[in-house]
ROLO-53341 format. One record per residue (C-alpha): residue number from 1; y, z, x. Coordinates in steps of 0.5 Angstrom, whole numbers. Layout:
! residues N
NUM Y Z X
...
//
This chain:
! residues 116
1 0 0 0
2 7 -3 3
3 12 3 3
4 19 3 5
5 24 9 6
6 31 8 7
7 36 13 11
8 43 14 13
9 47 14 7
10 53 19 6
11 60 20 4
12 65 16 9
13 72 15 10
14 75 8 9
15 74 5 16
16 69 8 18
17 62 7 20
18 54 9 17
19 48 6 20
20 43 5 15
21 35 4 17
22 29 2 13
23 22 4 15
24 15 0 13
25 9 3 13
26 2 0 10
27 4 -7 12
28 5 -12 17
29 12 -11 19
30 12 -17 24
31 10 -22 18
32 16 -19 13
33 23 -22 12
34 27 -16 11
35 33 -15 7
36 38 -11 4
37 41 -11 -3
38 46 -6 -6
39 48 -4 -13
40 54 -1 -16
41 54 3 -23
42 53 -1 -29
43 53 -8 -24
44 47 -13 -22
45 44 -12 -16
46 47 -17 -10
47 45 -19 -4
48 48 -16 3
49 44 -18 8
50 37 -21 11
51 34 -22 17
52 28 -27 19
53 21 -24 21
54 22 -27 28
55 29 -23 28
56 31 -30 30
57 35 -31 24
58 41 -27 20
59 44 -28 14
60 51 -24 11
61 54 -25 4
62 61 -27 5
63 64 -20 2
64 60 -17 9
65 61 -22 14
66 64 -19 20
67 63 -12 18
68 56 -11 18
69 50 -13 22
70 42 -13 21
71 37 -12 26
72 30 -11 27
73 27 -5 31
74 19 -8 32
75 18 -1 36
76 19 3 30
77 18 -2 24
78 25 -1 22
79 31 -6 19
80 38 -3 21
81 44 -5 17
82 50 -2 22
83 56 -3 17
84 63 -2 20
85 70 -2 17
86 67 1 11
87 71 0 4
88 71 4 -3
89 68 -3 -6
90 62 -2 -1
91 60 5 -5
92 53 3 -8
93 46 5 -8
94 43 1 -2
95 36 -2 -3
96 31 -5 3
97 27 -11 1
98 20 -13 5
99 19 -21 3
100 12 -23 5
101 9 -30 3
102 7 -27 -4
103 10 -21 -5
104 16 -17 -4
105 17 -9 -5
106 23 -5 -5
107 25 1 -2
108 28 7 -7
109 35 7 -5
110 40 11 -1
111 47 12 -4
112 53 10 1
113 60 13 -1
114 66 10 1
115 73 14 -1
116 79 12 0
//
């Protein structure tokens, strides 16, 4: 059974930084494309960033380009999201997702709150 556990969320002032981590267990981490999504109250979940299974390719939503960076840590079976220059509108629950050829798996989410 594949399990994803996010951590690193919290409360930060505007302009500050946070680093989210998502550890994957029970599956073959090296075969998954990994992504981060976020969801604000009463809004749909939206794409934030993704990294290919090899780590060679990364993708970002326009709203976070230049501020966020996604990376893989294969030694820890983890995907990281470095978030800099945070804005109040980045306040959301952030979810990690692992995509295989046939399935995808979600973590439980971690809350990020940015105060103005």
